[in-house]
Every structure is written in C-alpha cells, then in structure tokens.
C-alpha angles and dihedrals in degrees: 000000000000106000089215089067094054092048090051092049091052094049090054092047090049102040097039099231146054090239094055092044090053091054093050093048093042093233134114121273090241088058090053091049091049091052093049089050091053091048094048090048090054094048093038093226135092110251102188141040113208118208139158089263094053143279123306131189119244120228088267091051091052090053092048093050096079093046089049090051092049091050092050091048093053091046096050092043090052093050092047096047094044088051094052109108116246091246089072127069098203142001131233128191118198131185135201136189108247094248091051097052100083114064093002122038091029089057088050094052091049091052092046087052091052100039100039104042094161095058123087109227131208125179130204131189132202149105120303096263094053093045091050090050090051089051094049089049090051095245095115124041101190136006143180121223149139121255102003123195112234115242132179111261094029128102121211130198132178105238102183144331109258114196130227109214131183110245135180138171086238110091096209105033117152120245093243119112098244132173091282092062117112117200114223117193107231095171138287097296092054092046091054095044089047090055091049094053097035102038093160095053113105109170140323120234089240120044118182131197094184094098113196092004086072095072093086090052093051091049098046094044097040094241134144128233145150119269139167105271089222091057097053097040091113094047092050093048090051093046097241087119132030127201110241111241119236092012116131117258114219122212112235112185123213114213134204113217120187137178109254090213095058124102100295095206093050092046089051093053092047090048093052090054091045092053089050089055092047093050091053092047091048092050091050090049094051092048087051092051094044092052089051091046091239104120093090090060097062107131122221119259114271092250088058092049092052103035104019090231138109119271116251112261122212107021122228123219116260114253120254 
C-alpha cells in the first residue's frame, strides 16, 4: 500500500478533520479526500464519518489505525537507518521539551556524543504532545519531558524531581503573593498544588504560559514568579534573581519516555547516561536550595496531599 495514504489517514485521525490534515500535509483538502477514497477502496470499508462537529473514525478506521502506525514506524525506521553514514554502527533519535533543553538535555546530548562515538545522533525539540506523536510514529526513540501522557507502546520513568521555586529580582522580598506576582502555568499538578498552598490567591494581573521564557520578563519588570530551580541557576548565581525565603517549593518531576519497540540495548545505554546527567543536575539543585535555606520548604507531591500516599515511581504504560 502507498505509504502516503497511511500518513494521510493518521493526520486525519490525529488532527480530527480533513481540513487540519490538509494544512499539516501542505496539500489541498480535495487531495486529502481523494487519498481517503483510494484507501477506503483498497480496504473495502469506510474509515471516517464526517460531521459538522468534526471527523470521527468508523470501527474499521479504529482497527486500521494501529496497522497504519506500525507501517509508518517501519518506513521511517528504514529511511533513517538507510540514511545513517557507514562510519556509524547505529542511530539514536532523542527528544526534549523546550524548557528542558538548556542545562539538561543539551548536557545529555554532549555526553551521548562522547560516550557513544559509533552512534549517529539526532535531536528533536517540542511540547510533550508533539514528542509523543513522533515517538509513536517511530521518529524519536527516547525523550525527556514534564507531564507525559501515557500511551501503549511507550515506557515512562521518573528521572528526577525538579523544584519550582519562587524567585524575584528583589533580594528580601516577602513570600506573600503580592501585586508584582506573575502566575506561570507549569501544568495541572502545579496549578492544583498552588491552590492548596495559596487558597486566598485569586489571579494575578499577568498570567504567562511561556514557561522558562518568562524569566527575562520577570527580571526586566521586577516581578516574582515560580521557575524550575535548575533553569534559573545562572541567574541566581549572578544575582539577577533571588530565591524568596519561606515560600513553598513545589516538586516538578522530569520524566524519561522511550519507545518500547526501539533497540533495547541502545535505549539502555542512553538511559544510563541520562540518569547520570539527572543525578548531577539534582545534586546541583539541592546544593542551590540548601545554600538558600529552601530545602525545608519543599511541598509534598499533589498525590501525597490528596491521598496521603507515595506517588508511583516509575509509571507503567496504560493498557490498550
């Protein structure tokens, strides 16, 4: 079967409409429709139901999806492996969430390059949903991210507990959330834990969804916000930012996610190197918190607050 038809099918299934699939594939909507008709003719069954609310797969479409993904994995892996220069024995593709690239994933890549000289390396960056889709399509073997969504065929492990700390350019700022406080959305677990520890907080005038890119805004406009301690290590050491004393520190786990169908020996090597990087970063982070007298303010994970139990570690993939 034409691999283009399988890719078109998966774009419709992922995006939820023929229109969105056409935009992603950079073709006309009529071209997408023609490809689906060809595919349905070959399979002898309708694959999609089109309605005003969007496009849904038929039962036959739902069955075909896993075969289409398997076909794409094999095809992409074949292209990648064939394209690897003869000077390398194997190829490894890694991924990183944008905010984890500096000072974490970049260190991992450098160590991979040094310790695995016979492996061709490729790096991708993106948000978790994009990285997970690349992994399901066989384009990324292993990635680091916050708050991954569990998918069949993917393994997930907690690498380390990053810490979200309240920071401000003011060296003696109080721990109260005043008018200079900027709320940054670090995901649903942080939002809920934030509500638990600051029940009287309603909203800040400025709310940012830019994550680590907001550090410059906070520094230049003399604001306060929560950031991963790892990310603002340089700003704190240079005195551009100061950790706010007596403010709660929220755990923010970093996860490793890898494709269960990738080369297990290669993944094991990459994971061992990644754990080594995570250990160093976690040690540096703890030293930073201890020097600032913040380690005693680390809040429990949200699951502990709700259930009074330990959070599961590692996480197992959800069943199909």
